[in-house]
N, C-alpha and C positions, 0 to 999 in steps of 0.2 A: 638619433630620431627614431620614433617608435614607428614600426611597421604597420601599415594599414591594408587590410584586405576586405572584400565584399562578397557577400552570399545572398541569394534570395531567401534561403532558409537555413537557420541554425537550430539543430537539436542539442540540447544540453543534457547528456546522459546516454550511455550505450547500453542499457539494460533492455529488457522486454518491451517495456514502453516506448523508449527512443527508438529502438530498432523498427517496431511496427510503424510508428509515427513517419519516420524517414522514408520507409520502403513505400508507404501509402501515398506520400507527398509526391515521390518520384513517379508513381503510376498515374498519379494525377496531372503531371505534365511539368512539374518544378524541375529545371534543369540543373540550378547550382545549390547544391545542399551539403552541409558539413554536420558531423556527428562528433561531438566533443566529449571525450571520456577520460576520467582522471585515472583509471586503472589501466593495468598493461594489456589487457584484452577485452573485447566485446562480450555481451551476455550478462554482465551484473550477476545478481544472485543466483541466477539459473545454473551458472557454472559449477556451483558447490551442491546443487540440488540433484543427486544422482539417482534418486528414487524415481519410479515411473508415476503416472497419473496426470502428466500433462498433456495438453492438446486435444482431449476429447471433443471439446467444442469446436476448436478453431480447425484442427486437422482430421477430426473424426477417427484419430486412432491415438493409442497411449504411447507417449514418448517419455523420456527422461529430461531433467532440465536441460542439460548440454544439447540434447538432440534438438529439443524446442528452439533454443537459441541458434543453433546451427541452421535452421531452416532461414531465419531471417538474415542471418550474417551472410549467407550465399546470395540472397536477394540484394543485399546492400552491395555487394561485390559486383554482381552483374549489372546493376544500375548506375555503376561508376560514381557512387556517393563518396565524398572525401571524408575520412576518418582521422581524428587527431587523438591518438592514444597518449596516455602519460601527460595529459594536459589539464590543468586546472583553470576553471573560470573565476577570476578574481573580482570582476565587476560586471554588473549588469544594470544598464540605465533604462528608463522608461522610453527612450527613443530608439530602443532596440541596439544600443551600441554595447559591444562586449570588450573586456579587456581579459585576455587569457595569457597563460605562461607554461612553458615546459622547459626542461633541461636542453632539449634539442635546439628549439627555436627561440628560447628568451621570451620576451614580452610582445603580444601581438594585439593590435586593436583590430576588431571585427565589427563591420557594419552589415546589419541583416535587414532584409525586408520583412521578415516576420521570424519569431523565435518560439520554440516549443520547449518547454521546461519538462524533463523527465528524470529528474535526479534521484527519484525512489525514496526510501525511507531508512532510519536507522533505529537500532534497538535501544531500548531503555536500559540503563545500567544499574548497578547496586546504588549508586549516588543518588540517582533519581527516586528511589523508593525508600532510602535511608534505613536500610537493614542495620541494626546494631551488632557488634561483636568486633573481633579482631579483623586484620587485613591480611589473611594468609594467601598463598598460591592455591590455585584450584577452584576459584570463583570466577566465572566467565558467562558471557551471554551464550545463548543456544547457538545463535549464528556463528560465533567464534568458534565454538566447539564444532560445528558442522564444516567449516572450512579446514580447521586443523586436521580433522578426520578424512574428509573427502578430497581435499585438494593436496594438503601438505603431507599426509599420511603418518600423522601422529594419533596416538592413543591419549585420551585426556584424562581418563581416570579408571579405577577398578570398581569402586562402590559410589553411586551417584544419587543425588537427590535433585530434582527439577523443580524450581518454584515458577509457576505460571503454566497455564494449560493452553496457550497460544498453539497454533499449528506447527511452528518451528520446534518448540518444546515437546510436542507429542511425537513428531516425526524423528527427533533426536533420541526420545527414549527407546524407540524401536531400533534405531541405528546403533545406539550404543549396546543394547542387548545382543544384536547380530555380531557384534565385535567382541563379545565375551564378557562384557562388564555386567554388573548387577545394578539394575536401576530400582532403588528401594521404594520410591514413591514420587509421584507427581502432585504436588500441593497447588491449590487454587483458592486465592482469598475470596473470590465471589462464590455465590451459591449455585453457579453454573459454569460450564467450561467455555473457554473463549476460542475454542477451536471447532472444526467441522466435525459433524458426527462421524463421518467416515474414518477420520483420522483417530478418534477417540476408541472405535471399535478395531481398527486394523492395527494401531500402534500400541494401545494399551491393553484392551480386553483380549485380544489374541495372544498376548505375551504375559497375561496375568500381572500386569502392573497396576498398583493400586492408584486410584485417583481420589485424593482427599480434597473434597470441597469444602469452602469455609475454613480453610487452613492457611497458615503463613508462617515464613521463618521469622523468629523472633531473637535468634542468637547464632552467631557462627563461631566455631570454637577451633582454635588451632594457632600456632605461632607461626611456623615456616610453611606448612601445608595444612589445608583443611582437615581436621581430624573428626568433626561432627558438626551437625546443626541441630538446633531445637525447633520443632514444628509445634504450633499452637493453634487452637480453634479460635475463631472470631465470631463476634456476635453480629447482629443486624446492621450495626454501624461500623463494622470492620475493625472493632477494638479487641485486642486478645483477651481471652476468657481465662482468668487465674485458675490454676489447678488443672489446666488441659496440656500442660508442656509434655512433650515427648522428645528424647533425644535419639537421633539416628547416626550411628557410627558410619562415617563416609570420608572420602578423600576429595570428592568433587561436588560443587553446587553449581548447576547451570540455571541462568535466568531467563525465563521467556514471558516477560512482564509488560510487553506492548511495543509497538512501533511508532516512530514519530516522523511525519514527512520531513524532508530536508529542504527547508524553505528559507534559508539565510539569503539566497540570491532573490527569491520573490520578494521578500521585505526590502531588499536593498533597491529594487526596481519600483518600489511604491505600490506593489500589488495588495489588494485586500484579501486578508486572511481570515477564513471562518474559524471562530473559536472552538467550534465542536471537532472539526475534522483536521484543524491545525494545517489545513492545506489552502491554496488559492480558491476564492469564490469564482466559480465559472458558470458559463451559460450552456446551453445544450449542444454547442459546438466547441465546447472546452476552451473558450477564450476567456481570459481572466479580465480584471477590471481595467486593465491597460491595454488599449486597442493594439492589435498586432501580436500580443504576446499570449500564447495558449499554454496549457498544462494538461498532462495526461499521467495515468498510472498512480503508484503509491505515493508521488508527491502530492497529489490531489486528496485522495482518502485511501486508506489501507485496504486492499482488496484481499478476497479470500482465495481466487482463482486467477492463474495468469491468462487464462483466456479471456476473462473480462478486462484485464488490463490491455490486451491486444485489440479487442473491440472498441474500446473507448480511446486507445491511442490512434487507431485507424481513423477515427471521427476527427481527431485533432489534426492528423496529417492532411485530410481532405479539405478541412476548414482553413488551414494555414495555406494550403495550396491555391484556394479560391481567392483568399486575401492577396496574395502575391501576384497571381496571374491576372486578376482583374485590375491590378494596381490602384485598388480603393483607397479613398481617403481614410486612413485607419482611425481617425478622430470622429468620424461620422457616427452620431448617436443612434442606438436602435430605436426602429419604428414602434416595437411592441416590446414592454418588459413585464413579465409576470414573476413575482417573488414565490419561491417554495418555501412552506412553513413546516418544520417539524411539530406535530401536535402530540397528543397524549401517547406516551409509549414509544415514540419515535425518537432515537438518538440525533440523527442527522438525515438530511435528504440531498442529494446530488442530481442534477445541477441545482445551484441556489437560486438561479434565475433563467427564464425562458424568453428568448428575444424573438422567436419565430413561431409562436404557437400557431398564428393565423395561417401559415404557410407550410411548415413541416408536416409531413404524413404522420409522423410518430415521433414521440419523445420518450426515451427509457429513463425512468426515475429508479435511482439506486438508493438504498437506505439500510440502516441498521436499526433493530428494535433494542430497547433498554434491558429487557429481562426476557426469560423463557415464557412462551404462550403455548397452549395446547387449545386448538379448535377456535382460534380467534379469526377476526377479519380485519382487514385493513380498508379503511375508507379514505377516499379522495374527494375533496371539495373544492369548488371553484367560487370564490368570494362567499364562503359558508354555505354554499348550495352543493349538496352531495351529488357527484357526477358519475362515481364509480365505487363499487364495493366488492371486495374479493376475498373469499375465505381461504384460510391456511390451515392445515392440520397441525403444523408445527413452525414456530418462530423462536429463533435463539439469536442473540447478540454476535455469536461467532459465525454466523451465516448471513451473507448479505441477501437482501431482498430486492428483487427486480419487478418493477412494473412497467409495462408498455402502455403508454397513454396517447390515445389517438387525438389528433388536433380537432377532430370534429366533436369531441366530447366536451372541449373547452369553449364556453359561450364567448362570443366576441365581446372585448372590452373587459375582460377579467383582469383582476390586478393581482390576485393571490391564488395560489393552490395549496391547500393545506392537506396534509396526510396525518391519520392517526390510527391506532389500534383500537378496535372494538371487541371487548372480551364478552363472550357468551356467558349469560346469566346461568 
């Protein structure tokens, strides 16, 4: 017979999002909390991010990834929060019932008063972007290479080409250079980088590594091991331009071509998924479309800074705690529901709905633009009536935009909040 246990709150994922959410829920008064993590240790991706730059917002000091994670792991231990390592969640139901399995305890059923999803995201692979060519060794994602070098202690290659200018790819360009490898180029299919400007400067320009915009890999050469790749320019429709091929002799190709939120469990529970973010649609309290199930961090939308993940996850932890402690009817419909709409130039807006605009003092809107803008403005409208306009010197898809919206700006009875980019003429 299957063992059944009960918790007031279950957090799925022991990365930065799950850790912050669990700690915040504990500080908010929840006594019975479990964090479920499929890996052998807590901390998630932070454990392999040994570079500094973390914590400037959250702790007002510069930390490495493991140092940042350790701050929350200690809080978790002090709070007496249960941790289930090497444990996989096999099922998640809309009534907050979970089925988990581990080698140590076998199959267990868990009933939770509330659930927080913090499963993070995974990297897109070669198969997702259909690069032609042979299938030799030496082709891997940037995150895999980061783990090999920083955690396992392996050197992944001598001459490297990186496809994609996401932040992990940029950081790995520097890391490989410091380990003695030669990074020949970072190619990016878009006409702009997908990473933070500070990473472009510190990881590429400072080491004189070329960034080739509007380029992609059109062939991988090699039988047993990568011997070279062909880079080619692309046009406005991202189609390769004949005659622009250039072969690079290399033994390694790293892929930094995007991240996909891990939402198999979210779909299993019947949670609405946003087609743009590929994460759950949430309100300003990080509650999904299924009452009592919350989500935070990269499982909702891909962040550029872990400090923002922490801030968002703390919000989810507080809201889940309120739900548990109030023993509210989780099926109660919201009294107010305002839909956020991504307008011209905006890729997505999060949260997708606001249920307390009349009560909350402030709602933070997070968004990404579709292209690079210089000297543009972002306009916010309630039911097509502009309520806020803010100028920005620089906007780029790789850098998240945050806007704090005061509840006093939103007229009572509003049904939509639209956000768009206004280009200066």
